N, C-alpha and C positions, 0 to 999 in steps of 0.2 A: 487185576486190582480184587481186593477182598470185598466182600459184600457189606462188612463191617464200616470200612471207607465211605462207601456209597451210601449207606443208611445216614452215616454222621453228616455228609455233605446235604442229603435231602433235609435232614432235621433242622440244620443251619439256615438252608434257602427257605425253609418254612416259615421259621422263627422270623427271620428278616422281612419276609413278605407279609406276616400278620402286623408287625409293628407300624404304628402311624409314622408316616413322613414327617420329618422335622423342617422346618422352614430354616433355610439358611440365612445366618446373618451378614450381611456385606460388610467387610471392613473397609472403609474409604480411606483410611490413613493408618499410620502406625499404632493406633490404638490409644490409649489415655483416656481421661475422663473429659466430662463436657468444659469443667472449668479449665483444664488444660489448653483444651481446643480454644476457647474463649481468649485465653492469655496469649498464646501464639498468635492468633488473630490480630489483636490488639497491638503486640509488637509489629507485626508487618505492615499494618497500618501506619504507625507511628514512622517506620523506616520509608513507606512508599511517601508520606507527607513530608518527610525531611529531605527526600530526594528530588521533589518538584522543584526547588528553588535552585539545586545543583544543575538541574536539567537546564532550567530556563537560562542560568549564567553561562553555561556551557555552549547552548545555541547563541545567546548574543556574542559570545566570543569568536565562534565559527563565522557569524555572519560578518562581524566586524574584519576578521581576518581574510574573509573572501572578498569584502569589497574595498579593503585599504588596498589591495594590488591589482585591482580591476583597472584597466586603461581604455580609453576611448578607442574605437577602430579608427586606423589611420584612414586619410582621404581616399576616397574611391578612386582607382585609375581607370579610365574607359578604355578598357583593351577593345580590340576590334571585334572580337567574336562574341562580346556581351551585346545584349539588346539587338541581337541581329534579326532583322523582319523579313520574311520571304513573301509574306500577304499581310493584309490588314486584319486587325483583330475584328471579331464579329460585334462588338460594342460600339463601333464607330470610331473609336480613335486610332489613329495611324500608329502612333509609337507610345502609348500609356498603357500601362498594365491595368488590370481590371480595378484595382483598388488604390490607385497611384492618383489621389484626388488633387494633389499640388500639380503634377503633370496634365491633367486634363483642365484645369482652371487655366494655365499658362497656354495650353492649345487652342481652348476657346478664345482667350484674349486675342492670340495670333490670329485666328479665323475672322474675328470681328475686324482687326485692324487690316486685313487683306480684303475683307469685303467693302471697308468703308473707302478705299482708294479708289 
């Protein structure tokens, strides 16, 4: 390398080091003035408010479509493998599930009738 090139690069380096660093300005959008940003914001706000009734109507349509073809479950068939009990439940009922209150009421009535005889 020639001494001239080294001296030039040192001079440029020294010049850049002495310059005050500039604060970088962040461009968060594509640019434009404040008025343009406000105008675009108002446009999208109106589009959003216009879309809310569409979303509500579409949601109502989907709910109607879903519930219109909903059928009640068929009568339960008492298969032999269902409700098979090898030992009694710890909460005292012989054949009733923990949250089956109708079954518990019927079991208490049956026990009361058996004790009354």
